[in-house]
C-alpha positions in Angstrom: -28.3 -32.9 -6.7 -26.0 -34.7 -8.9 -26.5 -34.7 -12.8 -24.2 -36.2 -15.6 -22.2 -33.7 -17.4 -23.3 -34.1 -20.8 -19.5 -34.1 -22.7 -17.8 -36.1 -20.1 -20.3 -38.4 -18.2 -19.3 -37.3 -15.0 -21.4 -36.7 -12.3 -21.2 -33.1 -10.9 -22.9 -31.1 -8.4 -26.0 -29.0 -10.1 -25.4 -26.1 -8.0 -21.3 -26.2 -9.1 -22.3 -25.9 -12.8 -24.7 -22.9 -11.9 -21.8 -21.0 -10.2 -19.6 -22.2 -13.2 -22.1 -20.5 -15.4 -21.8 -17.1 -13.3 -18.1 -16.8 -13.9 -17.3 -13.7 -16.0 -15.4 -14.5 -19.3 -11.8 -13.7 -19.1 -12.4 -11.0 -22.0 -14.7 -8.9 -19.5 -11.8 -8.6 -17.5 -9.8 -7.4 -20.4 -11.9 -4.9 -21.5 -12.0 -3.2 -17.8 -8.2 -3.6 -17.8 -7.9 -2.2 -21.3 -10.3 0.6 -20.4 -8.8 1.6 -17.1 -5.3 1.7 -19.6 -6.5 4.0 -21.9 -8.0 6.3 -19.2 -4.0 6.4 -18.0 -2.9 7.1 -21.2 -5.3 10.1 -21.6 -3.9 11.7 -18.3 -0.5 10.7 -19.2 -1.2 12.6 -22.5 -2.0 15.5 -20.7 0.6 15.7 -18.1 3.3 14.5 -20.3 4.9 18.4 -20.4 5.0 18.5 -16.2 8.4 17.3 -14.9 8.6 15.2 -12.2 8.8 16.4 -8.8 9.0 15.6 -4.9 9.3 12.1 -4.4 9.4 10.9 -8.3 11.9 13.3 -8.7 14.1 11.5 -5.7 13.4 8.0 -7.1 14.8 9.3 -10.5 17.9 10.9 -9.1 18.6 7.4 -6.8 18.4 5.3 -9.9 20.9 7.8 -12.2 23.3 7.2 -9.1 22.7 3.6 -9.0 23.2 3.5 -12.5 26.4 5.9 -12.5 28.4 3.8 -10.0 28.1 6.7 -7.8 28.9 6.4 -3.8 26.2 7.7 -1.4 24.3 7.3 1.6 20.6 6.1 0.2 18.2 7.8 1.7 15.2 6.5 0.1 14.5 2.7 0.0 15.8 1.1 -3.5 13.0 -1.2 -5.2 11.5 1.4 -7.2 14.8 3.1 -8.0 16.6 -0.4 -9.3 13.2 -0.9 -11.3 13.8 2.5 -13.1 17.1 2.0 -13.9 16.6 0.5 -17.1 14.2 2.8 -18.8 17.1 5.4 -17.8 19.8 3.3 -19.5 18.1 3.2 -22.7 18.2 7.4 -22.4 14.1 7.7 -21.8 12.7 10.8 -20.2 10.1 11.4 -17.8 7.1 10.5 -19.7 8.5 7.0 -20.4 9.5 6.8 -16.8 6.0 7.6 -15.8 4.7 5.0 -18.6 6.7 2.3 -17.0 4.4 2.5 -13.9 1.4 1.2 -16.2 3.2 -2.1 -15.9 3.0 -2.1 -12.1 -1.0 -1.1 -12.7 -1.4 -4.2 -14.8 0.5 -6.3 -12.4 -2.0 -4.9 -9.6 -4.7 -6.0 -11.9 -4.0 -9.2 -12.5 -3.0 -9.8 -8.9 -6.5 -8.7 -7.6 -8.3 -11.4 -9.9 -6.0 -13.8 -8.8 -6.2 -13.4 -5.1 -9.9 -12.7 -5.3 -10.4 -16.3 -6.9 -8.1 -17.9 -4.7 -10.3 -16.5 -2.0 -13.7 -18.3 -3.8 -14.8 -14.8 -4.2 -17.6 -14.7 -7.1 -16.1 -13.3 -10.6 -18.3 -10.3 -10.3 -17.5 -8.7 -7.0 -14.0 -8.9 -8.2 -15.0 -7.6 -11.3 -16.8 -4.5 -9.5 -13.9 -3.9 -7.0 -11.4 -3.7 -10.1 -13.9 -1.3 -12.2 -13.8 1.1 -8.9 -10.1 1.0 -8.6 -9.7 1.6 -12.3 -11.6 5.2 -12.2 -10.3 6.2 -8.8 -8.3 9.2 -9.2 -5.6 8.4 -6.6 -5.1 4.7 -8.6 -4.9 6.5 -11.9 -2.5 9.1 -10.6 0.1 6.6 -8.8 -0.6 4.5 -12.4 1.4 7.2 -14.2 3.9 8.6 -11.6 6.9 7.0 -10.5 6.1 6.5 -7.2 5.9 3.7 -4.6 1.9 3.3 -3.8 1.2 1.3 -6.9 4.2 -1.4 -6.8 3.6 -1.6 -2.8 -0.2 -2.4 -3.5 0.4 -4.8 -6.3 3.6 -6.7 -4.7 1.2 -7.0 -1.5 -1.5 -8.7 -3.4 0.6 -10.8 -5.1 2.4 -11.9 -1.9 -1.0 -12.4 0.1 -2.2 -14.5 -3.2 0.7 -16.9 -3.0 0.2 -17.3 0.6 -3.4 -18.6 -0.1 -1.8 -21.0 -2.4 1.2 -22.1 -0.5 -2.0 -22.9 2.1 -4.5 -24.6 -0.2 -1.9 -26.7 -2.5 1.8 -26.4 -1.5 3.8 -25.4 -4.5 7.7 -24.2 -4.3 7.2 -21.9 -7.2 4.0 -20.4 -4.9 6.6 -20.4 -2.1 9.2 -18.7 -4.6 6.6 -15.9 -5.8 5.7 -15.3 -2.0 9.5 -14.7 -1.0 9.8 -12.5 -4.0 6.9 -10.3 -3.8 7.1 -9.8 -0.2 11.4 -9.5 -0.1 10.5 -6.5 -3.5 7.9 -5.1 -1.2 10.4 -4.6 1.8 12.6 -3.0 -0.4 10.0 -1.0 -2.1 8.6 -0.1 1.6 10.9 -1.2 4.5 8.2 -0.7 6.5 6.5 -3.8 5.1 9.3 -6.2 6.2 7.4 -8.0 9.1 5.4 -9.5 6.2 8.4 -11.4 5.0 7.8 -13.2 8.1 4.5 -12.8 9.1 3.0 -14.3 5.5 5.2 -17.3 5.6 4.4 -17.9 9.3 0.6 -17.7 8.4 1.1 -20.4 5.5 2.8 -22.8 8.1 -0.2 -22.3 10.6 -2.5 -23.0 7.6 -0.8 -26.2 7.0 2.2 -27.3 9.1 4.7 -27.5 6.4 7.9 -26.1 6.9 9.2 -26.5 2.8 7.2 -23.6 1.8 7.6 -21.0 4.3 11.5 -21.6 4.8 11.4 -21.3 0.5 10.3 -17.7 1.1 11.9 -16.5 3.7 15.3 -17.7 2.2 14.5 -16.2 -1.3 12.9 -12.9 0.4 15.9 -12.8 2.7 18.5 -12.9 0.2 17.3 -9.9 -1.8 17.2 -7.9 0.9 20.6 -9.0 2.3 22.0 -8.7 -1.3 20.9 -5.3 -1.3 22.1 -4.5 2.3 25.6 -5.2 1.2 25.8 -3.1 -1.8 24.6 -0.3 0.8 27.4 -1.2 3.0 29.3 -1.1 0.0 28.2 2.4 -1.2 28.4 4.1 2.3 29.8 1.8 4.9 26.2 1.2 6.7 24.7 -2.3 7.2 20.7 -1.0 6.4 18.0 -0.8 4.0 18.0 2.9 3.6 18.7 6.1 5.6 15.2 7.7 6.1 13.1 5.3 9.0 14.9 7.3 12.3 14.2 10.6 10.4 10.4 9.4 9.7 9.7 8.2 13.3 11.1 11.7 15.0 9.1 13.6 12.3 5.7 11.9 14.0 7.3 11.7 17.8 9.0 15.2 19.1 7.9 17.7 21.4 6.4 19.9 18.4 4.6 17.1 16.3 0.8 18.3 16.1 -1.4 15.7 18.0 -3.6 14.7 15.2 -1.2 16.1 12.1 1.7 13.8 12.9 2.7 13.7 9.1 3.3 17.3 9.5 6.9 17.8 9.8 7.2 15.0 6.8 5.7 17.7 4.5 6.3 20.9 5.8 8.8 23.2 7.6 11.7 21.3 5.9 15.3 22.8 6.6 16.0 26.0 4.8 12.3 26.6 4.3 10.5 29.9 5.6 7.7 27.9 7.4 10.7 26.0 10.0 11.4 29.3 11.7 8.1 29.0 13.4 9.5 26.3 15.3 13.1 27.3 16.3 14.0 24.9 19.0 12.5 22.2 16.5 14.8 23.7 13.9 17.8 24.0 16.1 17.4 20.2 16.8 17.5 19.3 12.9 20.6 21.6 12.6 22.2 19.8 15.0 21.2 16.7 13.5 22.2 17.5 10.0 25.6 18.6 10.9 26.4 15.2 11.8 28.1 12.9 9.3 25.1 11.9 6.7 25.8 8.0 7.8 24.9 9.0 11.6 21.8 11.1 10.9 19.1 8.2 10.9 20.7 6.9 14.4 20.7 10.3 16.2 17.1 11.4 14.8 15.9 7.8 16.3 17.4 8.3 19.7 15.8 11.6 20.2 12.4 9.9 19.1 12.5 7.0 21.0 13.8 9.4 24.3 11.1 11.6 23.9 8.7 9.0 23.9 9.8 7.1 27.1 9.6 10.6 28.4 5.9 11.3 27.3 4.3 7.8 26.8 0.9 9.5 27.4 1.3 11.8 24.4 2.9 9.0 22.5 -0.2 6.8 22.8 -3.0 9.8 22.3 -1.0 10.7 18.9 -0.8 6.5 17.7 -4.9 6.6 18.6 -5.2 9.5 16.3 -2.8 8.4 13.7 -4.9 5.1 13.6 -7.9 7.5 12.7 -6.1 9.7 10.2 -4.8 6.3 8.3 -8.5 5.7 7.2 -9.5 9.2 6.2 -10.1 9.3 2.5 -7.4 10.0 0.0 -6.5 13.8 -1.3 -3.1 13.6 -2.3 -4.3 13.5 -6.3 -6.5 16.4 -5.3 -3.8 18.5 -3.6 -1.2 17.9 -6.4 -3.9 19.5 -9.0 -4.7 22.6 -6.5 -0.9 23.3 -6.7 -0.8 23.1 -10.7 -1.5 25.5 -13.9 -5.2 27.1 -13.8 -6.4 24.6 -16.7 -5.7 21.5 -14.5 -6.4 23.2 -11.2 -10.3 23.5 -12.2 -10.4 19.8 -12.1 -9.4 20.0 -8.2 -12.9 19.8 -6.8 -14.5 17.0 -9.0 -11.3 14.6 -8.1 -11.3 15.8 -4.5 -15.2 14.2 -4.5 -14.7 11.5 -6.8 -11.9 10.1 -4.6 -13.5 10.6 -1.9 -16.6 8.6 -3.3 -14.6 5.9 -4.5 -12.7 5.1 -1.4 -16.0 5.3 1.1 -18.0 2.9 -1.5 -15.1 0.5 -0.9 -14.2 1.1 2.4 -17.8 1.5 4.1 -19.1 -1.5 2.1 -15.5 -3.3 3.8 -16.2 -2.0 7.1 -20.0 -2.7 7.4 -19.9 -6.3 6.3 -16.7 -7.3 8.2 -18.6 -6.0 11.6 -21.8 -7.4 10.5 -19.9 -11.0 9.6 -21.2 -14.0 11.7 -18.4 -15.6 13.9 -17.7 -18.0 11.2 -16.2 -15.4 9.1 -13.7 -14.3 12.0 -13.0 -18.4 12.3 -11.9 -18.5 8.5 -7.6 -18.8 7.6 -8.1 -16.2 5.0 -9.8 -13.9 7.1 -6.9 -14.0 9.3 -4.7 -13.9 6.6 -6.1 -10.8 4.8 -6.3 -8.8 8.5 -3.1 -9.7 8.9 -1.8 -8.4 6.2 -3.7 -5.1 6.5 -2.8 -4.7 10.3 0.8 -5.8 9.8 1.2 -3.2 6.7 -0.1 -0.4 8.7 1.2 -0.7 12.2 4.6 0.9 11.3 2.5 4.0 10.2 0.3 3.9 13.6 3.7 4.3 15.5 5.5 6.8 13.3 3.3 9.6 11.0 0.2 8.7 9.9 -1.7 10.3 6.7 -4.4 8.8 4.5 -2.2 8.3 1.6 -0.5 5.8 3.4 -3.4 3.3 3.4 -2.8 3.1 -0.7 -1.8 -0.4 -0.7 -4.2 -2.1 2.0 -7.0 -1.0 0.3 -7.4 -3.8 -2.1 -6.8 -6.3 0.5 -9.5 -4.5 2.4 -12.4 -4.5 -0.7 -11.3 -8.6 -1.0 -12.0 -8.6 3.0 -15.2 -7.3 2.8 -16.5 -9.2 -0.2 -15.3 -11.9 1.9 -17.5 -10.9 4.1 -20.4 -10.1 2.2 -20.5 -13.6 0.8 -20.4 -15.6 4.6 -23.4 -13.8 5.1 -25.1 -14.4 2.2 -24.5 -18.1 2.4 -24.9 -18.3 6.0 -28.2 -15.9 6.4 -26.6 -14.6 9.6 -25.5 -11.2 10.1 -25.4 -8.4 12.6 -26.7 -5.0 11.2 -26.3 -3.0 14.4 -22.3 -4.1 14.4 -22.5 -3.1 10.8 -24.0 0.2 11.5 -21.8 1.0 13.9 -18.7 0.1 12.0 -19.9 2.2 9.3 -20.8 5.2 11.9 -17.2 5.1 12.9 -15.4 5.3 9.6 -17.9 8.5 8.7 -16.9 10.4 12.1 -13.5 9.6 11.2 -14.1 11.0 8.0 -15.6 14.1 9.5 -12.2 14.3 11.7 -10.1 14.3 8.8 -12.1 17.1 7.2 -11.8 19.3 10.0 -8.1 19.0 10.3 -7.0 18.8 6.7 -9.3 22.1 6.0 -7.0 23.8 8.6 -3.3 25.1 7.4 
């Protein structure tokens, strides 16, 4: 029904005014984000004396090499190390590097709200998703650790949001944001490189306009080419980094477990005692590591491809297992605590249960409503965009090595996709609960399988 707006005198739809009244004030969003920052500052204080380890230590080391003008072969991608350089240049230590990741968490929150509103989701749904992520242990941990999970998640949300805006109201500034976010995402996680083409392509098919997709691809491409030129200067190679071939071999070799395809990526490292359990694998790894550093990636990749061609049946079986493993609940933070000092280790069961619970609430809701939604949901452009972003990001892990920690960046888009499906069901009154229950049962069976395998060493 049309009514006259009291202040402007313009006729407006009464239902639209009701919807406007349901908008959550920005102060509430600010309060939730502020509380999430307080939680992370508390955790940061608890771990202040703990040195950086594993990947975090490697990213800092690469940042120092880049800052010092050292010639080296980049094993890791540059997206995060380049970000850390200014903080290291100021002489700041590990605590400051950890605190600097709070900027990425803040960007993640803003991008989540931005994309949710771009999709037309209700503010209350966006706020609930944000609140869950604010207390999820994995999100807290990666917000105070210099690792690639939070930057990847934030950049993916920002790129998808810019894609939606390029579709709704084409603008060169949003196209530049799309290209910058997708380009930086590829420099943080090179496996996400296909998104630099896929997202602008989806924007084109939504509008049939070339200007914005071309701007996005050109800007992102220039960022990547600039780094590739730097790598050539450093090592003589034309590539982003040197670990992709290694990762492909870790997940596709005769000794790779059929389900635990991540095993050689985190266990049985060269010079470790564990590698002696696999003498033939150790021999191959030693042969490759005896090669010049610039040749190792191609050597590992060739061996992986040869093995896949030799045993396509096992590659297919491992890939199906990789898809299921990818959707297991997160244990990275809990496993990290389990190896900590006794005073911290006691939090292991609490963190494990809370991480699993938060993940299952988000993923379970999304799986159920996406499956239960009517056909109109599947025909929406936004559905194809969000689903495409998730699938394009996940696909490389389904081909190489998989672990639940790799799904981290796609959980926010999945949550928004689930909320969109629920909103379509509510507006249409149509749903197929049997499909929804089946999808939920599949998700729960995946968790049971994951528990079975990760509890066995």
